[in-house]
C-alpha positions in Angstrom: 151.9 97.1 123.4 154.3 100.0 124.3 151.4 102.0 125.5 150.1 99.3 128.0 153.8 99.3 129.5 153.9 103.0 129.5 150.6 103.0 131.4 151.7 100.3 134.0 154.9 102.5 134.9 152.5 105.4 135.9 150.9 103.4 138.3 152.5 104.6 141.6 150.9 104.4 145.0 150.3 108.1 144.7 148.6 108.0 141.4 146.7 105.0 142.6 145.4 106.3 145.6 144.4 109.7 143.6 142.7 107.7 140.8 140.8 105.4 143.8 138.8 109.0 144.5 137.7 109.3 140.9 136.2 106.0 139.9 132.5 106.4 138.4 130.2 103.7 137.2 127.2 104.6 134.9 127.4 108.2 136.0 127.5 107.6 139.6 130.8 108.6 141.8 132.3 105.3 143.5 133.9 104.9 146.9 137.6 103.3 146.8 137.8 99.9 147.4 139.4 100.5 150.9 140.3 97.9 153.7 136.6 97.7 154.9 135.0 97.1 151.4 138.0 94.2 150.7 137.0 92.4 153.8 133.5 92.6 152.8 134.2 91.4 149.2 136.1 88.2 150.9 133.1 87.5 152.9 130.8 87.8 149.8 133.0 84.9 148.2 135.0 87.4 145.8 137.8 85.1 144.0 140.1 88.0 143.8 140.0 89.0 147.5 140.7 85.3 148.6 143.8 84.0 149.7 143.3 81.2 147.4 143.1 83.7 144.6 146.9 82.3 143.2 145.2 79.1 142.1 143.4 81.3 139.3 146.2 83.6 138.6 147.5 81.1 135.9 144.0 81.0 134.4 144.0 84.8 134.4 147.5 85.2 132.8 146.7 82.8 130.1 143.0 83.8 129.1 142.5 87.3 130.6 139.8 86.1 132.8 138.9 83.7 135.3 136.1 81.6 136.7 133.9 83.9 138.7 135.3 86.8 137.5 131.9 88.7 136.3 130.5 87.9 139.8 133.5 89.4 141.2 133.1 92.8 139.4 129.5 93.0 140.3 130.3 92.6 143.7 133.4 94.9 144.1 131.7 98.0 141.8 128.4 97.6 143.8 130.3 97.5 147.0 132.0 101.0 146.0 128.7 102.5 145.1 127.5 101.8 148.7 128.5 103.5 151.8 130.3 101.7 154.5 127.2 100.5 156.2 126.8 98.1 153.3 130.4 96.7 153.5 129.8 96.0 157.3 126.2 94.4 156.6 128.1 92.4 153.7 130.5 91.1 156.5 127.7 89.9 158.8 125.4 88.7 155.8 127.2 87.9 152.6 124.3 86.0 151.0 122.0 89.0 151.4 124.8 91.6 150.1 125.3 88.9 147.2 121.6 89.4 146.3 121.8 93.0 146.8 124.6 93.5 144.4 122.8 91.3 141.8 119.6 93.0 142.2 121.7 96.4 141.7 123.3 95.0 138.6 119.7 94.5 137.2 118.5 97.7 138.1 121.5 99.2 136.3 120.4 97.5 133.0 123.2 95.2 133.3 123.6 92.6 130.4 126.4 90.7 129.0 127.8 92.2 126.2 126.2 95.7 126.8 127.8 99.0 127.2 127.3 98.9 131.0 128.9 95.5 130.9 132.1 97.0 129.3 132.0 99.8 131.5 131.8 97.5 134.6 134.6 95.1 133.5 136.8 98.1 132.8 136.2 99.9 136.3 136.7 96.3 138.0 140.0 95.7 136.1 141.2 99.3 137.3 139.7 99.0 140.7 141.8 95.5 140.9 145.2 96.7 138.8 145.1 99.4 141.6 144.6 97.5 144.5 147.6 94.9 143.3 149.7 98.1 142.4 149.6 99.4 145.8 150.1 96.1 147.6 153.2 95.5 145.7 154.6 99.0 145.9 154.1 99.2 149.7 155.3 95.6 150.4 158.7 95.7 149.8 159.8 93.6 153.0 158.0 90.3 151.6 156.1 90.0 154.5 152.6 90.8 153.3 150.7 94.3 152.6 151.9 95.9 156.2 148.6 97.3 156.7 148.6 99.4 153.4 145.8 99.4 151.6 144.1 101.9 148.8 141.8 104.5 149.9 143.4 105.3 153.2 
């Protein structure tokens, strides 16, 4: 538990921004989960990018998971594996983007319980922890994110 607490204290906005540039999944370098990809994720129905996510926060706190978390992980890591054009397309055609993300997951050999599943969930967890850390650190006013975001 002490290691976890020490790790959380190290998550400063500068560290998080640097780490967001070094994410990898299945041997591929990922792009940062920047504002464009966050909007695309919300369009695709990703729960943790929705204004109503607070409704699932209790479930996440109690169980370490929430309904739809696996689908969120696939969508976010897929978005980060794509260029910006995929994010723009996802905003315009979210159902098509969800289908592309699921196909990408299948093509990567994704299977619940596999090594790649563990890597997906770990990468997703790091990305989301970093986004929420940056948002919390840059919003001392209580008025929202003030335009601050990971990767910018």
